[in-house]
C-alpha positions as CSV (number, residue, x, y, z in Angstrom):
1,V,-9.5,-3.5,6.8
2,G,-12.3,-2.1,9.3
3,S,-15.0,0.2,8.3
4,R,-14.2,2.5,11.5
5,G,-11.1,4.1,9.9
6,T,-11.0,8.0,8.9
7,I,-9.2,7.1,5.5
8,R,-11.4,5.1,2.7
9,D,-11.3,4.6,-0.8
10,Y,-11.8,8.0,-2.6
11,T,-14.2,8.0,-5.2
12,G,-13.4,9.1,-8.5
13,F,-9.7,7.8,-7.9
14,N,-7.4,8.1,-10.8
15,A,-4.3,6.8,-10.2
16,S,-1.9,8.4,-13.3
17,K,-3.4,11.5,-12.8
18,D,-2.6,11.4,-8.8
19,A,0.8,10.1,-9.8
20,E,1.6,13.0,-12.0
21,T,0.1,15.8,-9.7
22,V,2.5,14.2,-7.0
23,R,5.6,14.4,-9.4
24,K,4.7,18.0,-10.2
25,A,4.4,18.5,-6.2
26,I,8.0,17.0,-5.9
27,K,10.1,18.5,-8.8
28,G,11.8,21.8,-9.3
29,I,12.7,24.1,-6.6
30,G,11.1,23.4,-3.0
31,T,7.8,20.9,-2.4
32,D,4.4,21.6,-2.6
33,E,3.8,19.9,0.7
34,K,0.0,21.0,0.6
35,T,-0.7,18.9,-2.5
36,L,1.0,16.3,-1.1
37,I,-0.7,15.8,2.2
38,S,-3.9,16.5,0.6
39,I,-3.7,13.7,-1.8
40,L,-1.8,11.3,0.0
41,T,-4.3,11.6,3.4
42,E,-7.4,11.4,1.2
43,R,-6.8,8.1,-0.5
44,S,-6.4,4.6,1.0
45,N,-3.5,2.7,1.3
46,A,-4.1,0.4,-1.8
47,Q,-4.8,3.3,-3.9
48,R,-1.3,4.6,-2.7
49,Q,0.1,1.8,-4.2
50,L,-1.6,1.7,-7.4
51,M,-0.2,5.7,-7.4
52,A,3.1,4.6,-6.7
53,K,3.0,2.0,-9.5
54,E,1.9,4.6,-12.1
55,Y,4.3,7.1,-10.9
56,K,7.5,4.6,-11.3
57,A,5.9,3.7,-14.6
58,A,6.0,7.3,-15.7
59,S,9.3,8.9,-14.2
60,G,11.3,5.6,-13.7
61,K,11.8,6.6,-10.3
62,D,10.7,5.1,-6.8
63,L,8.0,7.4,-5.1
64,K,9.4,6.5,-1.5
65,D,12.9,7.6,-2.5
66,D,12.0,10.8,-4.2
67,L,9.7,11.6,-1.0
68,K,12.6,11.2,1.3
69,S,15.3,12.8,-0.7
70,D,12.5,16.1,-0.8
71,L,11.1,16.1,2.6
72,S,12.8,15.6,6.3
73,G,11.7,15.1,9.6
74,N,8.3,14.4,10.9
75,L,6.7,15.0,7.6
76,E,8.9,12.6,5.9
77,R,8.3,10.0,8.3
78,V,4.5,10.3,8.3
79,I,4.5,10.5,4.4
80,V,6.7,8.2,3.5
81,A,4.6,5.4,6.0
82,L,1.8,6.3,4.1
83,V,3.0,5.2,0.9
84,T,4.4,1.9,2.7
85,P,2.2,-1.0,2.8
86,P,0.7,-1.8,5.9
87,A,2.6,-5.2,6.7
88,V,5.7,-3.5,5.6
89,F,5.1,-0.8,7.7
90,D,4.7,-2.9,10.7
91,A,8.0,-4.8,9.9
92,K,9.8,-1.7,9.7
93,Q,8.5,-0.4,12.8
94,L,9.3,-3.7,14.4
95,K,12.7,-3.8,13.1
96,K,13.4,-0.5,14.4
97,S,12.1,-1.1,17.9
98,M,14.7,-3.9,18.1
99,K,18.0,-2.1,16.4
100,G,21.0,-1.0,18.2
101,S,21.3,-1.0,22.0
102,G,18.6,-1.6,24.0
103,T,14.7,-2.6,22.8
104,D,11.8,-0.6,22.4
105,E,9.7,-3.2,24.3
106,K,6.6,-0.8,23.9
107,A,6.5,-0.8,20.5
108,L,7.1,-4.6,20.2
109,I,3.8,-4.9,22.7
110,E,1.6,-2.9,20.9
111,I,2.3,-4.1,17.7
112,L,2.1,-8.0,18.5
113,A,-0.6,-7.6,21.2
114,S,-3.1,-5.8,18.7
115,R,-2.7,-7.6,15.5
116,S,-4.4,-10.5,14.2
117,S,-3.3,-13.6,13.0
118,K,-3.7,-13.0,9.8
119,Q,-1.9,-9.7,9.7
120,M,1.0,-11.2,11.6
121,K,1.3,-13.6,9.0
122,E,1.7,-11.1,6.7
123,V,4.0,-8.9,8.7
124,S,6.5,-11.8,9.6
125,Q,6.5,-12.7,5.4
126,A,7.0,-9.0,4.8
127,Y,10.1,-8.9,7.6
128,Y,11.9,-11.9,6.1
129,T,11.4,-10.1,2.3
130,V,12.8,-6.8,3.7
131,Y,15.3,-8.1,6.0
132,K,16.0,-11.6,4.9
133,K,15.8,-12.9,8.5
134,S,13.0,-14.4,10.4
135,L,11.2,-11.9,12.5
136,G,11.4,-14.9,15.3
137,D,15.2,-15.3,15.3
138,D,15.2,-11.3,16.0
139,I,13.0,-11.6,18.6
140,S,14.7,-14.4,20.3
141,S,18.2,-12.5,20.3
142,D,16.7,-9.4,21.7
143,T,14.4,-10.9,24.2
144,S,14.3,-13.5,27.3
145,G,12.0,-15.6,29.3
146,D,8.6,-15.6,29.4
147,F,8.3,-12.2,27.7
148,R,10.2,-14.1,24.6
149,K,8.0,-17.0,24.5
150,A,4.7,-15.2,24.6
151,L,6.3,-12.7,21.8
152,L,7.1,-15.8,19.7
153,T,3.4,-17.0,20.0
154,L,2.2,-14.2,19.0
155,A,4.4,-13.3,16.5
156,D,3.7,-17.1,14.6
157,G,0.4,-15.5,14.1
158,R,-1.4,-18.9,15.5
159,R,-4.3,-17.4,17.4
160,D,-7.6,-18.4,16.5
161,E,-9.7,-16.4,14.6
162,N,-13.0,-18.5,14.9
163,V,-15.8,-16.0,16.1
164,K,-17.6,-19.0,17.7
165,V,-17.5,-19.2,21.2
166,D,-17.3,-22.6,23.1
167,E,-18.6,-21.6,26.8
168,H,-17.0,-25.3,28.1
169,L,-13.6,-24.3,26.9
170,A,-14.2,-20.7,28.4
171,K,-14.8,-22.6,31.9
172,K,-12.3,-24.6,31.7
173,D,-9.5,-22.0,30.2
174,A,-11.0,-19.8,33.2
175,Q,-10.2,-22.7,35.7
176,V,-6.8,-23.6,34.1
177,L,-5.8,-19.6,34.7
178,Y,-6.8,-19.6,38.0
179,S,-5.1,-22.6,39.1
180,A,-1.9,-21.8,37.6
181,G,-1.9,-18.4,39.2
182,E,-4.0,-17.2,42.2
183,K,-4.9,-20.7,43.4
184,K,-1.0,-21.9,43.0
185,W,2.0,-20.8,44.9
186,G,4.0,-19.6,42.2
187,T,2.9,-19.1,38.9
188,D,2.6,-21.2,35.9
189,E,3.6,-18.6,33.1
190,D,3.5,-21.1,30.2
191,K,-0.4,-21.8,30.7
192,F,-1.2,-17.8,30.5
193,T,0.7,-17.5,27.6
194,E,-1.0,-20.4,25.9
195,I,-4.4,-19.4,26.7
196,L,-3.8,-15.4,26.2
197,C,-2.0,-15.6,23.1
198,L,-3.6,-18.7,21.1
199,R,-7.5,-18.4,22.1
200,S,-10.0,-16.1,19.5
201,I,-10.6,-12.5,21.0
202,P,-14.5,-13.3,21.4
203,Q,-13.5,-16.6,23.3
204,L,-11.5,-14.9,25.6
205,K,-13.9,-12.2,26.4
206,L,-16.0,-15.3,27.8
207,T,-13.0,-16.7,29.5
208,F,-12.7,-13.4,31.5
209,D,-16.4,-13.5,32.8
210,E,-15.8,-16.9,33.7
211,Y,-12.5,-16.0,35.3
212,R,-14.0,-13.5,37.4
213,N,-16.5,-15.7,38.3
214,I,-14.2,-17.9,39.8
215,S,-11.4,-15.8,41.2
216,K,-13.5,-12.5,42.4
217,K,-11.1,-10.9,40.5
218,T,-10.7,-9.4,37.2
219,I,-7.9,-10.9,35.1
220,E,-6.2,-7.8,35.3
221,E,-5.8,-7.5,38.7
222,S,-4.5,-11.2,39.0
223,I,-2.0,-10.6,36.4
224,Q,-0.7,-7.7,38.3
225,G,-0.5,-9.4,41.2
226,E,1.3,-12.6,40.0
227,M,3.5,-11.1,36.9
228,S,6.2,-8.6,36.5
229,G,8.3,-6.4,33.8
230,H,7.7,-6.9,30.3
231,F,5.6,-10.1,30.5
232,E,3.2,-8.5,32.9
233,D,2.9,-5.6,30.5
234,L,2.6,-7.8,27.2
235,L,-0.2,-9.7,29.1
236,L,-2.1,-6.9,30.2
237,A,-1.6,-5.2,26.6
238,I,-3.2,-8.6,25.5
239,V,-6.3,-8.1,27.9
240,Q,-6.8,-4.5,27.1
241,C,-7.0,-5.5,23.4
242,V,-9.5,-8.0,24.0
243,N,-12.0,-6.0,25.9
244,N,-11.5,-2.6,24.1
245,T,-8.6,-2.1,21.2
246,P,-9.4,1.4,20.4
247,A,-9.1,2.4,24.1
248,F,-5.9,0.6,24.1
249,F,-4.4,2.7,21.3
250,A,-6.5,5.8,22.7
251,E,-4.2,5.5,26.2
252,R,-0.9,5.0,23.9
253,L,-1.7,8.0,22.0
254,H,-2.1,10.0,25.4
255,Q,1.1,8.5,26.4
256,S,2.7,9.5,23.4
257,V,1.6,13.7,23.5
258,K,1.6,14.1,27.1
259,G,4.5,15.6,29.4
260,A,7.5,17.7,28.3
261,G,8.1,15.7,24.9
262,T,6.3,14.2,22.4
263,D,6.9,10.4,21.3
264,E,6.8,11.2,17.7
265,F,7.2,7.4,16.3
266,T,4.5,6.4,18.8
267,L,2.1,9.1,17.5
268,N,2.9,8.4,13.8
269,R,2.6,4.7,14.1
270,I,-1.0,4.6,15.4
271,M,-2.2,7.1,13.5
272,V,-1.0,5.6,10.0
273,S,-1.6,1.9,11.1
274,R,-4.7,2.6,12.4
275,S,-6.4,5.2,10.1
276,E,-8.3,2.3,7.8
277,I,-9.2,0.5,10.8
278,D,-10.7,1.9,13.9
279,L,-9.4,5.5,14.2
280,L,-13.0,7.0,14.7
281,D,-13.4,4.6,17.5
282,I,-9.8,5.7,18.9
283,R,-11.2,9.4,18.6
284,A,-14.3,8.6,20.5
285,E,-12.4,6.7,23.3
286,Y,-9.5,9.6,23.6
287,K,-12.1,12.2,24.1
288,K,-14.3,9.7,26.8
289,H,-11.3,9.3,29.2
290,Y,-9.1,12.4,28.4
291,G,-11.9,15.0,28.0
292,C,-10.8,16.6,24.7
293,S,-10.4,15.5,21.4
294,L,-7.8,13.9,19.8
295,Y,-7.4,16.5,17.1
296,S,-7.1,19.1,19.7
297,A,-4.5,17.3,21.6
298,I,-2.3,16.7,18.8
299,K,-2.3,20.4,17.6
300,V,-1.4,21.5,21.1
301,R,1.9,19.2,21.3
302,I,2.7,20.3,17.5
303,I,2.4,23.9,18.4
304,L,4.6,23.4,21.7
305,M,7.0,21.3,19.4
306,N,7.4,24.2,16.8
307,Y,7.7,26.8,19.6
308,F,10.4,24.4,21.3
309,C,12.5,24.4,17.9
310,I,12.4,28.3,17.6
311,L,13.5,28.6,21.3
312,K,16.4,26.2,20.4
313,Q,16.9,27.7,17.6
314,S,17.4,31.3,19.0
315,C,19.5,29.8,22.0
316,L,22.1,28.7,19.4
317,T,22.0,32.0,17.2
318,N,21.4,34.1,19.7
319,V,18.3,35.7,17.6
320,P,16.2,37.4,20.4
321,L,12.6,35.5,20.3
322,L,10.7,39.0,20.3
């Protein structure tokens, strides 16, 4: 957990007191949604897990199940996400992206390109615990080619996490990437996968600088010229995360709220999963790149969504809007 999150441990936290407040907010006719929101968004995930334990001890029921039966729609999804351990939440998001016909490659790329080795090991473990199937097996059966190879390498959680950089290795890797792409007729995709998916983040930053010195191009420009499809998208996402992870998520959030509809699943996933890591930095990047606050962008989308829901309802029931 980073120190640039918008949510931190709540001072004076009392798990049993919170569990009782939440229980009162759920039971009876109607749900006190304001109380639920205020308690769950002001506690860290670790504190919410303790609260859920107390809830179960006091009521004999699972907090998540009670929330699911009492809430609905986007609010249910966000609130349930908040009481889910981070690794389990990521595992469920990955499963969701591969479920049914068609694969949500954007979600797969977003999660696998941005998580550390430690996080990926925890996610893989959680995935097996929840689904009794390995994450790698599901990725293998849902994807193909170089895209599959790179995803599996990331899912293994083998990226070096050493913060020390090796200048000699950076020069060597930059030359390998140049020889495997720009300098070659055709592209050796395996070399790109090996270096971009296994080297540490600080090491890759230096490698990308060295690459620019050798090729007079950025690594992004070379990837765009040499690769295609989902493999290209994945490599570009890795480069973005190496250069500036908060900017990567700011762009993903912008994509989720712009245009006619809102991609609530992406919006919810990023807001919940980054809330204790770097959401403060994501907010700053959002403002810098898109000229408005993330808060106001989300607020506008919610107002529009509510308006369209009312409009849809009025069309179905022939109730005049005014």
